C-alpha positions in Angstrom: 73.9 102.0 97.4 75.0 103.1 93.7 74.0 101.4 90.1 77.5 101.9 89.2 79.9 99.3 90.4 83.0 100.4 92.7 86.4 99.6 91.7 86.7 97.4 94.7 83.7 95.5 93.4 85.3 95.1 89.9 88.4 93.8 91.6 86.9 91.4 93.8 84.8 89.8 90.8 88.0 89.6 88.9 90.1 88.0 92.0 87.3 85.7 92.9 86.2 84.5 89.3 90.0 84.1 88.1 90.6 81.7 91.3 87.5 79.7 90.9 88.4 79.1 87.2 92.2 78.1 88.2 90.9 75.7 91.2 88.3 74.2 88.9 90.4 73.7 86.0 93.1 72.2 88.5 90.5 69.8 89.8 89.6 68.7 86.4 93.2 68.5 85.0 93.8 66.1 88.0 91.2 63.9 86.7 91.4 63.8 83.3 95.1 64.6 82.2 94.0 66.8 79.3 96.8 68.9 78.5 94.7 71.6 77.2 93.4 72.4 80.4 96.8 73.8 81.6 96.0 76.7 79.7 92.7 77.2 81.4 94.6 77.3 84.7 96.9 79.9 83.5 94.0 82.1 82.2 92.3 81.7 85.5 95.3 83.1 86.8 95.6 86.0 84.4 92.1 86.6 85.1 93.4 87.7 88.7 96.0 89.9 87.7 94.0 93.0 86.8 92.0 92.5 89.6 94.8 92.7 92.3 96.1 95.6 90.3 93.2 97.4 90.9 92.8 96.4 94.7 96.2 97.7 95.0 95.8 101.0 93.3 96.0 104.0 95.6 93.6 106.7 95.3 94.8 110.3 94.4 95.7 112.1 97.7 93.5 115.0 96.8 90.4 112.5 97.0 91.6 111.4 100.5 93.1 114.4 102.3 92.2 117.9 102.4 95.0 119.9 102.5 94.2 122.9 104.5 96.2 126.6 104.7 98.5 124.8 107.1 100.1 122.9 104.0 99.3 119.6 105.6 101.3 120.0 109.0 97.7 119.3 110.9 96.3 116.0 111.6 92.7 115.4 112.7 91.6 112.6 115.2 88.4 112.1 116.6 87.4 116.0 115.5 90.1 117.6 116.9 92.9 119.1 115.1 96.7 118.7 116.1 99.4 120.8 114.6 102.9 119.2 114.4 105.4 121.5 115.3 109.5 120.7 114.6 110.6 118.8 117.5 107.3 117.0 118.2 107.2 113.7 119.8 104.4 111.0 119.6 103.2 108.9 122.9 105.8 106.6 122.0 108.7 109.0 122.0 109.2 109.1 118.2 109.5 112.1 115.8 106.3 113.7 114.8 106.4 114.5 111.1 
């Protein structure tokens, strides 16, 4: 485990804390009818937005795939390397790449 939080961990904290704030403020708003609590509900939703944006952001392709000398025309699956040629079809009859 790392001492620094991951991007997914920060995103999860923002999403969950924003949801808890919004739900708690909604419950109290329904009981007390205090108009200022509407801003707390909105703030809880606003805390979730950066969390979802962090969660949905995709990593750079260079961090995920290692492009070799074959210009990325090869796939690896369970340790085997497959090189797609023009006109190849998969097991469902769909075109390869």
